[in-house]
ZAMARGU-4260 file (C-alpha; in steps of 0.2 Angstrom, whole numbers, plus 5000, padded with zeros to 4 digits):
<rodrens>
0) 5140/5574/5458 | 5147/5585/5444 | 5165/5591/5445 | 5159/5608/5445 | 5148/5605/5459
5) 5162/5597/5469 | 5173/5612/5466 | 5159/5624/5472 | 5158/5614/5488 | 5177/5616/5491
10) 5177/5635/5488 | 5161/5637/5499 | 5171/5628/5512 | 5185/5641/5510 | 5175/5657/5510
15) 5159/5654/5521 | 5156/5651/5539 | 5156/5633/5544 | 5145/5629/5559 | 5148/5647/5566
20) 5166/5646/5564 | 5176/5657/5552 | 5182/5649/5537 | 5200/5644/5536 | 5204/5658/5524
25) 5197/5671/5537 | 5186/5678/5523 | 5168/5677/5524 | 5162/5683/5506 | 5144/5686/5511
30) 5149/5698/5524 | 5158/5709/5511 | 5143/5710/5500 | 5132/5725/5502 | 5125/5731/5486
35) 5117/5746/5494 | 5135/5753/5495 | 5138/5762/5479 | 5155/5772/5480 | 5169/5765/5469
40) 5178/5756/5483 | 5162/5747/5488 | 5158/5742/5471 | 5175/5734/5469 | 5173/5725/5486
45) 5155/5719/5480 | 5163/5713/5464 | 5176/5703/5473 | 5163/5696/5486 | 5151/5691/5471
50) 5165/5682/5462 | 5169/5672/5477 | 5151/5668/5481 | 5147/5663/5463 | 5162/5651/5463
55) 5154/5644/5479 | 5139/5638/5470 | 5120/5640/5472 | 5120/5634/5490 | 5131/5649/5495
60) 5124/5663/5506 | 5119/5678/5494 | 5121/5668/5478 | 5106/5675/5469 | 5109/5693/5474
65) 5128/5691/5470 | 5124/5684/5453 | 5111/5697/5448 | 5124/5711/5454 | 5138/5704/5444
70) 5127/5702/5429 | 5120/5719/5430 | 5137/5727/5432 | 5144/5718/5417 | 5129/5721/5406
75) 5119/5737/5410 | 5134/5746/5418 | 5147/5739/5406 | 5159/5737/5420 | 5175/5729/5413
80) 5180/5721/5430 | 5163/5713/5431 | 5165/5707/5413 | 5182/5700/5418 | 5175/5690/5433
85) 5161/5682/5423 | 5172/5677/5409 | 5186/5670/5420 | 5174/5661/5431 | 5169/5650/5416
90) 5187/5647/5412 | 5190/5641/5430 | 5176/5628/5429 | 5183/5622/5412 | 5201/5622/5419
95) 5196/5612/5434 | 5186/5599/5424 | 5201/5597/5412 | 5213/5594/5426 | 5201/5582/5434
100) 5199/5571/5418 | 5217/5571/5413 | 5227/5571/5429 | 5224/5555/5440 | 5234/5563/5454
105) 5224/5579/5454 | 5208/5569/5453 | 5212/5558/5468 | 5217/5574/5478 | 5202/5583/5473
110) 5190/5569/5477 | 5199/5567/5494 | 5197/5585/5499 | 5179/5586/5493 | 5174/5570/5503
115) 5183/5576/5518 | 5173/5592/5518 | 5157/5582/5516 | 5161/5571/5531 | 5164/5586/5541
120) 5182/5593/5540 | 5190/5595/5558 | 5195/5613/5557 | 5205/5611/5573 | 5218/5600/5563
125) 5227/5614/5554 | 5241/5603/5548 | 5229/5590/5540 | 5219/5604/5532 | 5234/5612/5524
130) 5240/5596/5517 | 5223/5591/5510 | 5220/5608/5502 | 5238/5609/5497 | 5237/5593/5487
135) 5224/5601/5476 | 5229/5619/5474 | 5248/5619/5479 | 5255/5601/5480 | 5273/5608/5481
140) 5270/5615/5498 | 5260/5600/5505 | 5271/5586/5513 | 5269/5575/5528 | 5288/5573/5529
145) 5299/5585/5540 | 5308/5600/5534 | 5324/5592/5537 | 5320/5577/5527 | 5314/5588/5512
150) 5330/5597/5513 | 5340/5581/5512 | 5330/5574/5498 | 5332/5589/5488 | 5351/5590/5491
155) 5352/5572/5484 | 5342/5577/5469 | 5354/5591/5466 | 5370/5581/5468 | 5383/5581/5454
160) 5397/5569/5453 | 5412/5578/5446 | 5421/5569/5432 | 5433/5584/5428 | 5436/5601/5435
165) 5439/5615/5423 | 5457/5615/5418 | 5457/5633/5413 | 5446/5642/5425 | 5444/5661/5427
170) 5460/5667/5435 | 5459/5686/5436 | 5441/5691/5438 | 5445/5710/5437 | 5452/5707/5420
175) 5442/5692/5414 | 5424/5695/5421 | 5412/5708/5414 | 5402/5714/5429 | 5384/5719/5426
180) 5369/5727/5436 | 5353/5735/5433 | 5345/5751/5439 | 5326/5753/5438 | 5320/5771/5438
185) 5303/5779/5441 | 5296/5796/5446 | 5291/5800/5464 | 5287/5813/5477 | 5306/5817/5478
190) 5306/5821/5459 | 5298/5838/5462 | 5310/5843/5475 | 5326/5838/5466 | 5321/5840/5448
195) 5332/5856/5444 | 5347/5845/5447 | 5343/5831/5436 | 5344/5839/5419 | 5325/5837/5416
200) 5324/5853/5405 | 5309/5864/5405 | 5295/5865/5418 | 5283/5858/5404 | 5294/5843/5402
205) 5295/5839/5421 | 5276/5840/5422 | 5274/5829/5407 | 5285/5815/5416 | 5275/5817/5432
210) 5258/5815/5424 | 5263/5802/5411 | 5255/5785/5410 | 5266/5771/5418 | 5272/5759/5405
215) 5282/5746/5415 | 5281/5740/5433 | 5295/5735/5444 | 5297/5728/5461 | 5307/5743/5469
220) 5312/5756/5456 | 5322/5771/5462 | 5313/5787/5461 | 5323/5800/5452 | 5328/5814/5464
225) 5328/5803/5480 | 5339/5807/5494 | 5357/5800/5492 | 5356/5790/5508 | 5341/5780/5501
230) 5348/5779/5483 | 5351/5760/5479 | 5362/5765/5465 | 5374/5775/5475 | 5374/5761/5488
235) 5378/5747/5476 | 5392/5757/5467 | 5400/5764/5482 | 5401/5747/5491 | 5407/5738/5475
240) 5421/5751/5474 | 5426/5747/5492 | 5425/5728/5488 | 5437/5731/5474 | 5449/5741/5485
245) 5449/5726/5497 | 5453/5714/5482 | 5468/5725/5477 | 5474/5726/5494 | 5475/5708/5497
250) 5482/5705/5479 | 5467/5697/5471 | 5465/5711/5459 | 5478/5719/5447 | 5484/5736/5455
255) 5477/5751/5446 | 5466/5741/5434 | 5447/5745/5434 | 5434/5732/5431 | 5421/5735/5417
260) 5403/5736/5424 | 5388/5737/5412 | 5373/5745/5420 | 5357/5744/5411 | 5344/5757/5415
265) 5326/5752/5414 | 5312/5765/5416 | 5294/5765/5422 | 5289/5781/5412 | 5295/5783/5394
270) 5301/5801/5396 | 5313/5796/5410 | 5324/5791/5395 | 5329/5809/5392 | 5336/5812/5410
275) 5342/5795/5416 | 5360/5796/5411 | 5362/5814/5416 | 5354/5811/5433 | 5365/5795/5436
280) 5381/5804/5431 | 5377/5819/5443 | 5372/5808/5458 | 5388/5797/5456 | 5399/5813/5454
285) 5391/5821/5469 | 5394/5805/5479 | 5412/5804/5476 | 5414/5794/5459 | 5416/5776/5454
290) 5434/5771/5460 | 5440/5755/5452 | 5425/5755/5440 | 5423/5759/5422 | 5405/5761/5422
295) 5395/5759/5405 | 5377/5765/5406 | 5365/5757/5393 | 5347/5764/5391 | 5335/5757/5378
300) 5341/5770/5366 | 5359/5764/5368 | 5354/5746/5365 | 5345/5751/5349 | 5361/5760/5343
305) 5371/5744/5345 | 5357/5735/5335 | 5355/5748/5321 | 5374/5752/5319 | 5382/5735/5322
310) 5370/5720/5323 | 5358/5724/5309 | 5371/5729/5296 | 5381/5713/5300 | 5365/5703/5298
315) 5361/5711/5281 | 5379/5709/5275 | 5383/5691/5281 | 5366/5683/5284 | 5356/5691/5270
320) 5341/5678/5271 | 5339/5681/5290 | 5324/5689/5298 | 5331/5703/5310 | 5314/5707/5317
325) 5315/5695/5332 | 5333/5702/5336 | 5326/5720/5336 | 5312/5714/5348 | 5323/5705/5361
330) 5339/5716/5362 | 5336/5730/5374 | 5334/5735/5393 | 5316/5742/5395 | 5301/5731/5398
335) 5299/5716/5409 | 5313/5710/5419 | 5317/5696/5406 | 5323/5708/5393 | 5336/5717/5403
340) 5342/5701/5411 | 5345/5692/5395 | 5354/5708/5388 | 5366/5709/5403 | 5371/5691/5400
345) 5372/5692/5381 | 5382/5708/5381 | 5397/5698/5388 | 5399/5690/5371 | 5398/5707/5362
350) 5412/5713/5374 | 5423/5698/5371 | 5422/5701/5352 | 5424/5720/5351 | 5430/5727/5367
355) 5441/5715/5377 | 5445/5697/5370 | 5451/5693/5388 | 5433/5693/5394 | 5428/5675/5398
360) 5413/5677/5409 | 5400/5689/5416 | 5394/5691/5434 | 5378/5700/5439 | 5376/5709/5455
365) 5360/5718/5462 | 5362/5736/5469 | 5355/5732/5486 | 5369/5718/5488 | 5387/5720/5493
370) 5402/5709/5495 | 5406/5708/5514 | 5424/5706/5511 | 5430/5705/5529 | 5417/5692/5534
375) 5421/5682/5518 | 5439/5681/5522 | 5437/5678/5540 | 5424/5664/5539 | 5428/5656/5522
380) 5446/5660/5519 | 5443/5669/5503 | 5437/5685/5496 | 5424/5687/5482 | 5436/5687/5468
385) 5445/5672/5476 | 5429/5663/5476 | 5426/5666/5457 | 5442/5658/5452 | 5435/5641/5457
390) 5439/5626/5445 | 5421/5621/5448 | 5415/5635/5437 | 5416/5625/5420 | 5418/5608/5428
395) 5409/5593/5420 | 5400/5579/5429 | 5385/5568/5431 | 5369/5573/5440 | 5358/5561/5451
400) 5348/5555/5436 | 5364/5550/5426 | 5364/5565/5414 | 5380/5573/5409 | 5381/5591/5415
405) 5392/5606/5411 | 5393/5618/5426 | 5395/5633/5414 | 5386/5645/5426 | 5389/5649/5444
410) 5378/5655/5458 | 5382/5662/5476 | 5370/5665/5490 | 5363/5680/5501 | 5363/5684/5519
415) 5353/5697/5526 | 5362/5712/5534 | 5353/5709/5551 | 5360/5691/5551 | 5378/5692/5546
420) 5384/5696/5563 | 5379/5679/5569 | 5382/5669/5553 | 5387/5671/5535 | 5377/5656/5531
425) 5360/5661/5539 | 5347/5658/5526 | 5339/5674/5519 | 5322/5665/5518 | 5316/5654/5532
430) 5301/5642/5535 | 5285/5652/5540 | 5281/5650/5558 | 5263/5656/5557 | 5248/5646/5551
435) 5243/5651/5533 | 5231/5666/5531 | 5220/5671/5517 | 5226/5667/5500 | 5241/5657/5508
440) 5229/5642/5509 | 5229/5642/5490 | 5247/5646/5487 | 5261/5648/5499 | 5278/5649/5490
445) 5287/5653/5506 | 5287/5634/5510 | 5296/5627/5495 | 5307/5643/5494 | 5313/5639/5512
450) 5316/5621/5507 | 5327/5626/5491 | 5336/5640/5500 | 5342/5628/5514 | 5345/5614/5502
455) 5354/5623/5488 | 5360/5639/5495 | 5366/5634/5512 | 5375/5618/5506 | 5394/5618/5511
460) 5409/5609/5503 | 5423/5601/5512 | 5430/5585/5519 | 5417/5576/5529 | 5403/5586/5522
465) 5389/5580/5510 | 5399/5587/5496 | 5418/5588/5496 | 5419/5601/5482 | 5431/5591/5471
470) 5423/5575/5468 | 5405/5581/5471 | 5395/5597/5472 | 5378/5603/5471 | 5369/5611/5456
475) 5358/5626/5458 | 5340/5629/5451 | 5335/5642/5463 | 5345/5657/5460 | 5344/5675/5463
480) 5344/5690/5451 | 5361/5695/5457 | 5376/5684/5463 | 5376/5673/5448 | 5387/5672/5432
485) 5390/5662/5416 | 5405/5658/5405 | 5406/5666/5388 | 5409/5649/5381 | 5393/5643/5389
490) 5384/5658/5381 | 5391/5653/5364 | 5387/5635/5365 | 5370/5635/5374 | 5363/5652/5370
495) 5351/5653/5385 | 5339/5668/5387 | 5324/5673/5397 | 5308/5677/5387 | 5306/5696/5386
500) 5288/5694/5393 | 5294/5687/5409 | 5292/5700/5423 | 5296/5690/5439 | 5309/5676/5442
505) 5318/5681/5427 | 5334/5673/5434 | 5325/5656/5436 | 5317/5657/5419 | 5334/5659/5411
510) 5339/5641/5414 | 5322/5635/5408 | 5326/5640/5391 | 5340/5627/5389 | 5335/5615/5403
515) 5337/5599/5393 | 5347/5606/5378 | 5360/5594/5376 | 5377/5601/5370 | 5393/5592/5368
520) 5396/5593/5387 | 5379/5588/5392 | 5366/5600/5400 | 5370/5617/5405 | 5369/5620/5424
525) 5373/5632/5438 | 5387/5626/5451 | 5384/5631/5469 | 5398/5642/5476 | 5396/5640/5495
530) 5407/5654/5500 | 5402/5667/5487 | 5390/5676/5498 | 5383/5694/5496 | 5375/5704/5510
535) 5357/5708/5506 | 5354/5726/5512 | 5336/5726/5507 | 5330/5733/5524 | 5339/5749/5520
540) 5327/5752/5506 | 5312/5743/5514 | 5301/5758/5516 | 5304/5764/5498 | 5301/5746/5491
545) 5285/5744/5500 | 5278/5760/5494 | 5285/5759/5476 | 5283/5741/5472 | 5272/5731/5484
550) 5256/5729/5474 | 5266/5727/5458 | 5276/5714/5465 | 5261/5704/5471 | 5252/5705/5454
555) 5268/5701/5446 | 5269/5685/5456 | 5252/5680/5449 | 5257/5683/5432 | 5273/5673/5435
560) 5261/5658/5438 | 5252/5661/5422 | 5268/5663/5412 | 5278/5649/5419 | 5264/5637/5417
565) 5263/5641/5399 | 5282/5642/5397 | 5284/5624/5403 | 5272/5618/5390 | 5280/5629/5376
570) 5297/5621/5378 | 5303/5607/5367 | 5304/5595/5381 | 5290/5586/5391 | 5282/5599/5403
575) 5281/5586/5417 | 5300/5583/5416 | 5303/5602/5416 | 5293/5604/5431 | 5301/5589/5440
580) 5318/5596/5436 | 5314/5613/5444 | 5303/5608/5459 | 5300/5613/5472 | 5302/5632/5472
585) 5304/5637/5453 | 5292/5622/5449 | 5278/5628/5461 | 5274/5642/5449 | 5271/5629/5435
590) 5253/5624/5440 | 5241/5612/5432 | 5227/5624/5436 | 5235/5641/5434 | 5220/5653/5430
595) 5211/5645/5445 | 5226/5648/5457 | 5229/5666/5451 | 5211/5672/5452 | 5208/5664/5469
600) 5224/5672/5476 | 5219/5688/5469 | 5201/5688/5475 | 5206/5682/5493 | 5220/5695/5494
605) 5208/5709/5489 | 5194/5702/5501 | 5207/5703/5515 | 5212/5721/5511 | 5194/5727/5509
610) 5190/5719/5525 | 5204/5728/5534 | 5204/5745/5542 | 5212/5753/5526 | 5200/5748/5512
615) 5208/5760/5500 | 5223/5748/5499 | 5211/5736/5493 | 5205/5748/5480 | 5222/5751/5473
620) 5226/5732/5473 | 5210/5729/5464 | 5212/5742/5451 | 5230/5737/5446 | 5226/5718/5447
625) 5211/5719/5436 | 5220/5729/5423 | 5235/5718/5422 | 5227/5701/5425 | 5213/5704/5412
630) 5225/5707/5398 | 5236/5692/5403 | 5222/5680/5406 | 5214/5685/5389 | 5230/5681/5380
635) 5232/5665/5391 | 5215/5659/5387 | 5212/5664/5369 | 5229/5659/5361 | 5233/5642/5367
640) 5251/5642/5359 | 5255/5660/5362 | 5271/5656/5373 | 5277/5643/5361 | 5277/5657/5347
645) 5286/5669/5359 | 5299/5656/5363 | 5302/5650/5346 | 5303/5668/5339 | 5315/5674/5353
650) 5326/5658/5352 | 5328/5663/5333 | 5333/5680/5338 | 5346/5675/5350 | 5353/5662/5339
655) 5355/5675/5326 | 5363/5687/5338 | 5377/5674/5343 | 5379/5668/5325 | 5382/5686/5320
660) 5395/5688/5334 | 5404/5672/5330 | 5405/5676/5312 | 5411/5694/5315 | 5425/5687/5327
665) 5431/5675/5313 | 5430/5689/5299 | 5440/5701/5310 | 5453/5688/5313 | 5454/5685/5294
670) 5456/5704/5291 | 5439/5707/5283 | 5438/5726/5281 | 5419/5728/5284 | 5420/5717/5300
675) 5434/5728/5306 | 5425/5744/5302 | 5410/5737/5312 | 5422/5733/5326 | 5429/5751/5326
680) 5411/5758/5327 | 5406/5746/5341 | 5421/5752/5351 | 5417/5770/5348 | 5399/5767/5354
685) 5404/5758/5369 | 5417/5772/5373 | 5403/5785/5372 | 5393/5775/5385 | 5406/5776/5399
690) 5402/5789/5412 | 5414/5803/5413 | 5416/5803/5432 | 5432/5807/5442 | 5436/5792/5453
695) 5437/5802/5469 | 5429/5789/5481 | 5438/5786/5497
</rodrens>
């Protein structure tokens, strides 16, 4: 039997009734197909059903009618969604065949699943079904070992034997650490109500923003004009000010000295650039100020200004043969998450050269996360700043494979607000208790995420524990967007970055860029800081997040699989070694059949929504999904080496960035007049970006 035919039998098993029982996914594709329904929502539903039926092969119910419907919609009606499904279906068959012929493990699991279906798969044995299906589509979630065993094995894999602690660690975080965060702004229903107070200008300008096409998508952007109590920005800044007051009170922060906080501002609609700074300044002033914080706001225009007035002139003067094009592309805060994430790390080196030579590290926080200082001191014996002065940050050691590692990065963990009363170390992600449903049969990242959360983030140090914190520690691969930092020296030596096309898991993509880059100290790695816990207040903004970013987040997750799978292949190290190093959670998005996984997830999720009591949600999901996936999959399938080109170009850009700053630092020390002039200009620009807010917060 052909590989294609076997695959069709597998899909048929997943989306068609088996002896009168519902399929495992809960989606019966044939029931969703009704070509007599002709409204736009029904057309979308029929296209999804047709796609699943055609993937199921000629023996599937409704195959001929579905094939005719899809072909007619793609041809006579020139429906772009139908054209997308027809094109991607052929690529899926090719992808499956390629994996089958070149990957012995895939071939074995594939044949085993197919043969089990032919023999009459016992649907009552859900665990066996999960493992057999998982071995083909999602092996990172398939395991016959217990959760406890998986956690233990991963901890041993992440073990680092320390050869030397950092003899000169960060000692004064308030003075030596540049703190950073990011605000994501969008328009929303609240915008109309509040727009007179945001400096939006004329009525015509405000209408233009409301009706403007969206250019970027984020998980949970803040609508301009939202009520203060639901404003994530105010929440984050206010609670950071309180945390700093606590640090000063216990003597962990120099009295009267503000920290520097760089806030990048990314927008979903281009015209929001014109009002972002004014609105932020107004909201923070009305909320009581920014006590203890020198707040510097960077929009895309401000990043461009640094580029055009400092970096590019320096490149022309001192690196005349260089290509500044890649540098212009990567240095900024708008666009996918990877762009602002890299900026917020790299700006620390700029700061150490031009603004404050005392800056030795940077640490990023998310605005929906706060330092629970009282709980930290009561349960760990140290405040947030006291956890940052650990000599583990910058330590040297050897990993479980015998490789030398440099712990130049640090990562803390999160605890949900609802859990903190019971434990500071309650995982914010737990093992799913329910059986998989719908697309979770194809991909269920919650399982490996729970494994890595428990294994990495919940590890504790101390006498009698698995890791004593002086002779051994644990390295982190699974990190969060906030609660992590990097030493400036590590930035200089290793120059990590997140490719600017990465829109999800930008924090984990950052390490991948240098995963096996061997410096004088070994591989760059994150050290786990077990007491450095931030309280995650996401539930306070849950309603807004669901409304603003739900669909975009899901689609972004699909694109993450496509990009990470290509990313691993684009790196200058074996893709298999890269995946093994970052399994199970980060690695589960590196798939051997990424287009198949993504399209099946999308179709099954859409089918589930269309079959629900609110099919309009399915229509919204379908529309955005087809738009974003078709563009990405076209790039994915038409340009085999596109990510390699992106990686090499952006690596060149970041190398140039750090070369410029290293050179300028030396020239300033030597008294070079042009370098000194650039330094003066840099300080003037940065000074202009500091918000003029009285620190009135109590």
